[in-house]
N, C-alpha and C positions, 0 to 999 in steps of 0.2 A: 535443539529442534530436530524433528524427524527428517529423514531424507526427503528432499523436495521442498521443504519449507525454508523461507528466507524472511528475516525480520530486520528492521532498521530502528534503532533507538536514538531519539533526539535528546540531547542534554543541554542544560544551561547551567554554567558554573558547577559541572560535575553531577548535577541532579537530573534524573530522567524526567522529561516533561512531555514526551510523546513517542508514538511508535507507528509503524506501518508493517503489515504482515501479509506475505504472499505464499502461495503454493505454486510451484512450477511443474507443468505437465499434468497428466491425468492421474486419478486415484480412485480407490474404491472405499466407500464408507457406508456402513449400515445397509449392506446389500444393494447399494446404488453405485453404478459405475459412472464416474465423471470423465468423459472422454474429451481430452484436450491434447493438442499437439505438444511436442517437446519444446516448442518455442513459444508456448502460451503460458501466461501466469494469471492465477486467480487471486484477486485482491480480497482478502478476508476483512481487514479492519484497518482503520486509521483513527487514532485518538490523540488529542492534545489536551493536556491538563488545563482546567479552567483558568488558572493563574498565568498560564503561558500563552493563552490565545491572543491573537492580534499582534504577535511579535514575530511573525514570519516562520514559525515552526513548521506548519504544514507545507508551506512553499519550499522550505529547505529540505524537508523529508522527500517531497515529490521530486525535486531535482536530483537528490542522492539516489533514490531507488530507480528512477528512470535511467540514469547513466549506468548504474551498477547492473541492472537487469539487461540492459542493452549489451554491456560487455560480456555478460553470461550467455548471450545468444537469444534472449527473449525478444520477440518481435511484436507481440500483442499482449495487452493486459485486459482483463475482464472483471467486472464486479456488478453486483446488484445493489441498488440504492433506492431510497424513498424520495420522491419529489417533494415530500412535506418537510424534509430536514433542512431548515434554513441555514445552519452552519455549513452543511455540505454544499448547498447551492452557492453560498458566498465563496467557499474555497474553490469550487469548480469555475466560478466566474473569473477567478484570479489565476487559474492554471495556465502555465506557459509550457509548451512542448520543449523538452530538454534536448 
């Protein structure tokens, strides 16, 4: 991963079943400056394989990244989502602050 990127991979029995990907701090992309403090992280993506859904993978990933980013000095995470995404709304409803 490039500098500033952090990713977390969830496995079940040694097989990758999900991931969460962040960018810590600001960056420049396609002539756009994304200004964020050094203690901010942008959440790009969360994915859990269909066969692993409903098994607590997203909850485990959320607990892991929250604790790890906090240890790295990150104080705020940001993302953009669609309110039409039913799976995301279900995961958010089950989110617990780590």
